[in-house]
PyMOL commands that place a pseudoatom at each C-alpha (Angstrom):
pseudoatom trace, name=CA, resn=MET, resi=1, chain=A, elem=C, hetatm=0, pos=[93.020, 104.463, 93.431]
pseudoatom trace, name=CA, resn=ILE, resi=2, chain=A, elem=C, hetatm=0, pos=[95.141, 104.521, 90.272]
pseudoatom trace, name=CA, resn=GLN, resi=3, chain=A, elem=C, hetatm=0, pos=[96.493, 101.032, 89.551]
pseudoatom trace, name=CA, resn=SER, resi=4, chain=A, elem=C, hetatm=0, pos=[99.416, 99.784, 87.452]
pseudoatom trace, name=CA, resn=ILE, resi=5, chain=A, elem=C, hetatm=0, pos=[98.716, 98.568, 83.909]
pseudoatom trace, name=CA, resn=MET, resi=6, chain=A, elem=C, hetatm=0, pos=[98.996, 94.790, 83.492]
pseudoatom trace, name=CA, resn=ARG, resi=7, chain=A, elem=C, hetatm=0, pos=[101.160, 93.757, 80.534]
pseudoatom trace, name=CA, resn=ASP, resi=8, chain=A, elem=C, hetatm=0, pos=[101.494, 90.013, 81.240]
pseudoatom trace, name=CA, resn=ILE, resi=9, chain=A, elem=C, hetatm=0, pos=[100.080, 88.274, 78.138]
pseudoatom trace, name=CA, resn=PHE, resi=10, chain=A, elem=C, hetatm=0, pos=[99.442, 85.013, 80.027]
pseudoatom trace, name=CA, resn=PHE, resi=11, chain=A, elem=C, hetatm=0, pos=[97.313, 86.838, 82.620]
pseudoatom trace, name=CA, resn=LEU, resi=12, chain=A, elem=C, hetatm=0, pos=[95.509, 88.935, 79.993]
pseudoatom trace, name=CA, resn=SER, resi=13, chain=A, elem=C, hetatm=0, pos=[94.643, 85.818, 77.967]
pseudoatom trace, name=CA, resn=GLN, resi=14, chain=A, elem=C, hetatm=0, pos=[92.577, 84.308, 80.822]
pseudoatom trace, name=CA, resn=LYS, resi=15, chain=A, elem=C, hetatm=0, pos=[88.795, 84.675, 81.001]
pseudoatom trace, name=CA, resn=SER, resi=16, chain=A, elem=C, hetatm=0, pos=[87.393, 86.944, 83.681]
pseudoatom trace, name=CA, resn=GLU, resi=17, chain=A, elem=C, hetatm=0, pos=[84.950, 85.880, 86.401]
pseudoatom trace, name=CA, resn=PRO, resi=18, chain=A, elem=C, hetatm=0, pos=[81.542, 87.479, 87.019]
pseudoatom trace, name=CA, resn=ALA, resi=19, chain=A, elem=C, hetatm=0, pos=[81.569, 90.725, 88.982]
pseudoatom trace, name=CA, resn=THR, resi=20, chain=A, elem=C, hetatm=0, pos=[79.506, 91.104, 92.166]
pseudoatom trace, name=CA, resn=GLU, resi=21, chain=A, elem=C, hetatm=0, pos=[78.603, 93.926, 94.543]
pseudoatom trace, name=CA, resn=ALA, resi=22, chain=A, elem=C, hetatm=0, pos=[81.821, 93.108, 96.422]
pseudoatom trace, name=CA, resn=ASP, resi=23, chain=A, elem=C, hetatm=0, pos=[83.807, 94.296, 93.372]
pseudoatom trace, name=CA, resn=ARG, resi=24, chain=A, elem=C, hetatm=0, pos=[82.677, 97.917, 93.626]
pseudoatom trace, name=CA, resn=GLN, resi=25, chain=A, elem=C, hetatm=0, pos=[86.163, 99.110, 94.641]
pseudoatom trace, name=CA, resn=VAL, resi=26, chain=A, elem=C, hetatm=0, pos=[87.673, 97.396, 91.587]
pseudoatom trace, name=CA, resn=ALA, resi=27, chain=A, elem=C, hetatm=0, pos=[85.260, 99.365, 89.392]
pseudoatom trace, name=CA, resn=LEU, resi=28, chain=A, elem=C, hetatm=0, pos=[86.178, 102.619, 91.139]
pseudoatom trace, name=CA, resn=ASP, resi=29, chain=A, elem=C, hetatm=0, pos=[89.907, 101.858, 90.763]
pseudoatom trace, name=CA, resn=LEU, resi=30, chain=A, elem=C, hetatm=0, pos=[89.298, 101.172, 87.082]
pseudoatom trace, name=CA, resn=LEU, resi=31, chain=A, elem=C, hetatm=0, pos=[87.607, 104.568, 86.706]
pseudoatom trace, name=CA, resn=ASP, resi=32, chain=A, elem=C, hetatm=0, pos=[90.539, 106.293, 88.444]
pseudoatom trace, name=CA, resn=THR, resi=33, chain=A, elem=C, hetatm=0, pos=[93.060, 104.457, 86.291]
pseudoatom trace, name=CA, resn=LEU, resi=34, chain=A, elem=C, hetatm=0, pos=[91.236, 105.307, 83.054]
pseudoatom trace, name=CA, resn=LYS, resi=35, chain=A, elem=C, hetatm=0, pos=[91.104, 108.963, 84.114]
pseudoatom trace, name=CA, resn=ALA, resi=36, chain=A, elem=C, hetatm=0, pos=[94.869, 108.895, 84.742]
pseudoatom trace, name=CA, resn=HIS, resi=37, chain=A, elem=C, hetatm=0, pos=[95.433, 107.554, 81.201]
pseudoatom trace, name=CA, resn=GLU, resi=38, chain=A, elem=C, hetatm=0, pos=[92.746, 109.572, 79.390]
pseudoatom trace, name=CA, resn=ASN, resi=39, chain=A, elem=C, hetatm=0, pos=[95.265, 111.019, 76.906]
pseudoatom trace, name=CA, resn=GLU, resi=40, chain=A, elem=C, hetatm=0, pos=[96.170, 107.559, 75.643]
pseudoatom trace, name=CA, resn=CYS, resi=41, chain=A, elem=C, hetatm=0, pos=[93.191, 105.332, 76.426]
pseudoatom trace, name=CA, resn=VAL, resi=42, chain=A, elem=C, hetatm=0, pos=[89.389, 105.392, 75.912]
pseudoatom trace, name=CA, resn=GLY, resi=43, chain=A, elem=C, hetatm=0, pos=[88.387, 102.222, 77.733]
pseudoatom trace, name=CA, resn=MET, resi=44, chain=A, elem=C, hetatm=0, pos=[89.699, 99.632, 80.165]
pseudoatom trace, name=CA, resn=ALA, resi=45, chain=A, elem=C, hetatm=0, pos=[88.843, 96.178, 81.449]
pseudoatom trace, name=CA, resn=ALA, resi=46, chain=A, elem=C, hetatm=0, pos=[89.543, 95.040, 85.016]
pseudoatom trace, name=CA, resn=ASN, resi=47, chain=A, elem=C, hetatm=0, pos=[92.175, 92.536, 83.881]
pseudoatom trace, name=CA, resn=MET, resi=48, chain=A, elem=C, hetatm=0, pos=[94.211, 95.525, 82.631]
pseudoatom trace, name=CA, resn=ILE, resi=49, chain=A, elem=C, hetatm=0, pos=[94.731, 96.438, 86.312]
pseudoatom trace, name=CA, resn=GLY, resi=50, chain=A, elem=C, hetatm=0, pos=[95.364, 92.853, 87.379]
pseudoatom trace, name=CA, resn=VAL, resi=51, chain=A, elem=C, hetatm=0, pos=[91.847, 91.803, 88.416]
pseudoatom trace, name=CA, resn=LYS, resi=52, chain=A, elem=C, hetatm=0, pos=[90.051, 88.978, 86.574]
pseudoatom trace, name=CA, resn=LYS, resi=53, chain=A, elem=C, hetatm=0, pos=[86.529, 90.353, 86.977]
pseudoatom trace, name=CA, resn=ARG, resi=54, chain=A, elem=C, hetatm=0, pos=[83.970, 91.158, 84.274]
pseudoatom trace, name=CA, resn=ILE, resi=55, chain=A, elem=C, hetatm=0, pos=[84.134, 94.939, 84.647]
pseudoatom trace, name=CA, resn=ILE, resi=56, chain=A, elem=C, hetatm=0, pos=[84.819, 97.534, 81.963]
pseudoatom trace, name=CA, resn=VAL, resi=57, chain=A, elem=C, hetatm=0, pos=[84.881, 101.320, 81.853]
pseudoatom trace, name=CA, resn=VAL, resi=58, chain=A, elem=C, hetatm=0, pos=[84.235, 103.234, 78.646]
pseudoatom trace, name=CA, resn=SER, resi=59, chain=A, elem=C, hetatm=0, pos=[84.825, 106.879, 77.835]
pseudoatom trace, name=CA, resn=MET, resi=60, chain=A, elem=C, hetatm=0, pos=[81.548, 108.359, 76.617]
pseudoatom trace, name=CA, resn=GLU, resi=61, chain=A, elem=C, hetatm=0, pos=[82.459, 112.023, 76.593]
pseudoatom trace, name=CA, resn=PRO, resi=62, chain=A, elem=C, hetatm=0, pos=[82.016, 113.832, 78.883]
pseudoatom trace, name=CA, resn=ILE, resi=63, chain=A, elem=C, hetatm=0, pos=[81.770, 110.916, 81.359]
pseudoatom trace, name=CA, resn=ASN, resi=64, chain=A, elem=C, hetatm=0, pos=[83.317, 107.496, 81.880]
pseudoatom trace, name=CA, resn=VAL, resi=65, chain=A, elem=C, hetatm=0, pos=[80.756, 104.711, 82.286]
pseudoatom trace, name=CA, resn=VAL, resi=66, chain=A, elem=C, hetatm=0, pos=[81.215, 101.562, 84.389]
pseudoatom trace, name=CA, resn=MET, resi=67, chain=A, elem=C, hetatm=0, pos=[79.688, 98.329, 83.075]
pseudoatom trace, name=CA, resn=LEU, resi=68, chain=A, elem=C, hetatm=0, pos=[79.666, 95.133, 85.121]
pseudoatom trace, name=CA, resn=ASN, resi=69, chain=A, elem=C, hetatm=0, pos=[79.139, 91.744, 83.490]
pseudoatom trace, name=CA, resn=PRO, resi=70, chain=A, elem=C, hetatm=0, pos=[78.642, 93.161, 79.970]
pseudoatom trace, name=CA, resn=VAL, resi=71, chain=A, elem=C, hetatm=0, pos=[77.385, 90.762, 77.301]
pseudoatom trace, name=CA, resn=ILE, resi=72, chain=A, elem=C, hetatm=0, pos=[77.002, 91.679, 73.644]
pseudoatom trace, name=CA, resn=LYS, resi=73, chain=A, elem=C, hetatm=0, pos=[73.609, 90.295, 72.581]
pseudoatom trace, name=CA, resn=LYS, resi=74, chain=A, elem=C, hetatm=0, pos=[73.428, 91.553, 68.974]
pseudoatom trace, name=CA, resn=LYS, resi=75, chain=A, elem=C, hetatm=0, pos=[75.941, 92.736, 66.368]
pseudoatom trace, name=CA, resn=ALA, resi=76, chain=A, elem=C, hetatm=0, pos=[75.412, 94.356, 62.967]
pseudoatom trace, name=CA, resn=ALA, resi=77, chain=A, elem=C, hetatm=0, pos=[77.399, 96.064, 60.213]
pseudoatom trace, name=CA, resn=PRO, resi=78, chain=A, elem=C, hetatm=0, pos=[80.850, 94.416, 60.419]
pseudoatom trace, name=CA, resn=TYR, resi=79, chain=A, elem=C, hetatm=0, pos=[84.020, 96.237, 59.397]
pseudoatom trace, name=CA, resn=VAL, resi=80, chain=A, elem=C, hetatm=0, pos=[87.780, 95.822, 59.778]
pseudoatom trace, name=CA, resn=THR, resi=81, chain=A, elem=C, hetatm=0, pos=[89.790, 98.381, 61.716]
pseudoatom trace, name=CA, resn=GLU, resi=82, chain=A, elem=C, hetatm=0, pos=[93.133, 98.744, 63.453]
pseudoatom trace, name=CA, resn=GLU, resi=83, chain=A, elem=C, hetatm=0, pos=[93.369, 99.091, 67.230]
pseudoatom trace, name=CA, resn=GLY, resi=84, chain=A, elem=C, hetatm=0, pos=[95.993, 99.617, 69.882]
pseudoatom trace, name=CA, resn=CYS, resi=85, chain=A, elem=C, hetatm=0, pos=[95.860, 98.726, 73.560]
pseudoatom trace, name=CA, resn=LEU, resi=86, chain=A, elem=C, hetatm=0, pos=[97.457, 100.239, 76.647]
pseudoatom trace, name=CA, resn=SER, resi=87, chain=A, elem=C, hetatm=0, pos=[98.496, 96.724, 77.733]
pseudoatom trace, name=CA, resn=LEU, resi=88, chain=A, elem=C, hetatm=0, pos=[100.232, 95.967, 74.420]
pseudoatom trace, name=CA, resn=SER, resi=89, chain=A, elem=C, hetatm=0, pos=[102.663, 97.720, 72.128]
pseudoatom trace, name=CA, resn=GLY, resi=90, chain=A, elem=C, hetatm=0, pos=[101.734, 98.571, 68.555]
pseudoatom trace, name=CA, resn=SER, resi=91, chain=A, elem=C, hetatm=0, pos=[98.388, 98.099, 66.833]
pseudoatom trace, name=CA, resn=ARG, resi=92, chain=A, elem=C, hetatm=0, pos=[96.624, 95.202, 65.130]
pseudoatom trace, name=CA, resn=LYS, resi=93, chain=A, elem=C, hetatm=0, pos=[93.819, 94.669, 62.641]
pseudoatom trace, name=CA, resn=THR, resi=94, chain=A, elem=C, hetatm=0, pos=[90.565, 93.369, 64.032]
pseudoatom trace, name=CA, resn=LYS, resi=95, chain=A, elem=C, hetatm=0, pos=[86.924, 92.863, 63.031]
pseudoatom trace, name=CA, resn=ARG, resi=96, chain=A, elem=C, hetatm=0, pos=[84.333, 95.021, 64.762]
pseudoatom trace, name=CA, resn=TYR, resi=97, chain=A, elem=C, hetatm=0, pos=[80.635, 95.812, 64.341]
pseudoatom trace, name=CA, resn=ASN, resi=98, chain=A, elem=C, hetatm=0, pos=[79.237, 99.312, 63.909]
pseudoatom trace, name=CA, resn=GLU, resi=99, chain=A, elem=C, hetatm=0, pos=[76.081, 98.461, 65.901]
pseudoatom trace, name=CA, resn=ILE, resi=100, chain=A, elem=C, hetatm=0, pos=[75.797, 96.379, 69.053]
pseudoatom trace, name=CA, resn=GLU, resi=101, chain=A, elem=C, hetatm=0, pos=[73.196, 95.691, 71.708]
pseudoatom trace, name=CA, resn=LEU, resi=102, chain=A, elem=C, hetatm=0, pos=[74.625, 95.209, 75.186]
pseudoatom trace, name=CA, resn=GLU, resi=103, chain=A, elem=C, hetatm=0, pos=[73.313, 93.861, 78.485]
pseudoatom trace, name=CA, resn=TYR, resi=104, chain=A, elem=C, hetatm=0, pos=[75.215, 94.971, 81.585]
pseudoatom trace, name=CA, resn=GLN, resi=105, chain=A, elem=C, hetatm=0, pos=[74.853, 96.059, 85.195]
pseudoatom trace, name=CA, resn=ASP, resi=106, chain=A, elem=C, hetatm=0, pos=[75.732, 99.456, 86.649]
pseudoatom trace, name=CA, resn=LEU, resi=107, chain=A, elem=C, hetatm=0, pos=[77.578, 100.089, 89.937]
pseudoatom trace, name=CA, resn=ASN, resi=108, chain=A, elem=C, hetatm=0, pos=[74.339, 99.476, 91.833]
pseudoatom trace, name=CA, resn=MET, resi=109, chain=A, elem=C, hetatm=0, pos=[73.902, 96.100, 90.088]
pseudoatom trace, name=CA, resn=LYS, resi=110, chain=A, elem=C, hetatm=0, pos=[70.886, 97.440, 88.165]
pseudoatom trace, name=CA, resn=ASN, resi=111, chain=A, elem=C, hetatm=0, pos=[70.360, 95.678, 84.824]
pseudoatom trace, name=CA, resn=HIS, resi=112, chain=A, elem=C, hetatm=0, pos=[70.522, 97.618, 81.551]
pseudoatom trace, name=CA, resn=ARG, resi=113, chain=A, elem=C, hetatm=0, pos=[70.074, 96.749, 77.882]
pseudoatom trace, name=CA, resn=GLN, resi=114, chain=A, elem=C, hetatm=0, pos=[71.281, 99.415, 75.491]
pseudoatom trace, name=CA, resn=LYS, resi=115, chain=A, elem=C, hetatm=0, pos=[72.266, 99.919, 71.850]
pseudoatom trace, name=CA, resn=PHE, resi=116, chain=A, elem=C, hetatm=0, pos=[75.585, 101.498, 70.932]
pseudoatom trace, name=CA, resn=THR, resi=117, chain=A, elem=C, hetatm=0, pos=[76.995, 102.537, 67.563]
pseudoatom trace, name=CA, resn=GLY, resi=118, chain=A, elem=C, hetatm=0, pos=[80.212, 103.767, 66.019]
pseudoatom trace, name=CA, resn=TRP, resi=119, chain=A, elem=C, hetatm=0, pos=[83.243, 104.592, 68.138]
pseudoatom trace, name=CA, resn=THR, resi=120, chain=A, elem=C, hetatm=0, pos=[81.528, 103.759, 71.455]
pseudoatom trace, name=CA, resn=ALA, resi=121, chain=A, elem=C, hetatm=0, pos=[80.470, 100.345, 70.128]
pseudoatom trace, name=CA, resn=GLN, resi=122, chain=A, elem=C, hetatm=0, pos=[84.047, 99.705, 69.013]
pseudoatom trace, name=CA, resn=ILE, resi=123, chain=A, elem=C, hetatm=0, pos=[85.468, 100.567, 72.445]
pseudoatom trace, name=CA, resn=ILE, resi=124, chain=A, elem=C, hetatm=0, pos=[82.949, 98.291, 74.177]
pseudoatom trace, name=CA, resn=GLN, resi=125, chain=A, elem=C, hetatm=0, pos=[83.788, 95.388, 71.851]
pseudoatom trace, name=CA, resn=HIS, resi=126, chain=A, elem=C, hetatm=0, pos=[87.522, 95.814, 72.535]
pseudoatom trace, name=CA, resn=GLU, resi=127, chain=A, elem=C, hetatm=0, pos=[86.970, 95.801, 76.302]
pseudoatom trace, name=CA, resn=CYS, resi=128, chain=A, elem=C, hetatm=0, pos=[84.561, 92.828, 76.143]
pseudoatom trace, name=CA, resn=ASP, resi=129, chain=A, elem=C, hetatm=0, pos=[87.275, 90.927, 74.238]
pseudoatom trace, name=CA, resn=HIS, resi=130, chain=A, elem=C, hetatm=0, pos=[89.574, 91.537, 77.225]
pseudoatom trace, name=CA, resn=LEU, resi=131, chain=A, elem=C, hetatm=0, pos=[87.010, 89.859, 79.496]
pseudoatom trace, name=CA, resn=GLU, resi=132, chain=A, elem=C, hetatm=0, pos=[87.121, 86.756, 77.280]
pseudoatom trace, name=CA, resn=GLY, resi=133, chain=A, elem=C, hetatm=0, pos=[90.913, 86.677, 77.265]
pseudoatom trace, name=CA, resn=ILE, resi=134, chain=A, elem=C, hetatm=0, pos=[91.015, 87.776, 73.627]
pseudoatom trace, name=CA, resn=ILE, resi=135, chain=A, elem=C, hetatm=0, pos=[94.046, 89.908, 72.872]
pseudoatom trace, name=CA, resn=ILE, resi=136, chain=A, elem=C, hetatm=0, pos=[93.925, 91.857, 69.628]
for i in range(1, 136): cmd.bond("trace and resi %d" % i, "trace and resi %d" % (i + 1))
show_as sticks, trace
zoom trace
């Protein structure tokens, strides 16, 4: 189900709680909501739809990928960029890394460890910041 976008800075600045199998519907709602905003958004975190759970979805053309409990384990090649966010107006400068290694679980709670680079790595870092209550 498509959900409303959360814009409350106080809510968005709170850390998210671990996701469990019981949060599957939240992940599916997040996928639906990202799809509904695909012209203006390439990733979302569950707190952007009002749920403080460690769930993100990332556009990896041609599919959107759900990641539960993502944790960035390694970072390399820092750079400064400017990002916007569907929950905020305008854009802001931020530090990102061109290469990351991520541990996460899929919708079936299966563990994964994967390397990402470039634009996809940047999206993942932005969404992981949301889970920590970090607002760019």
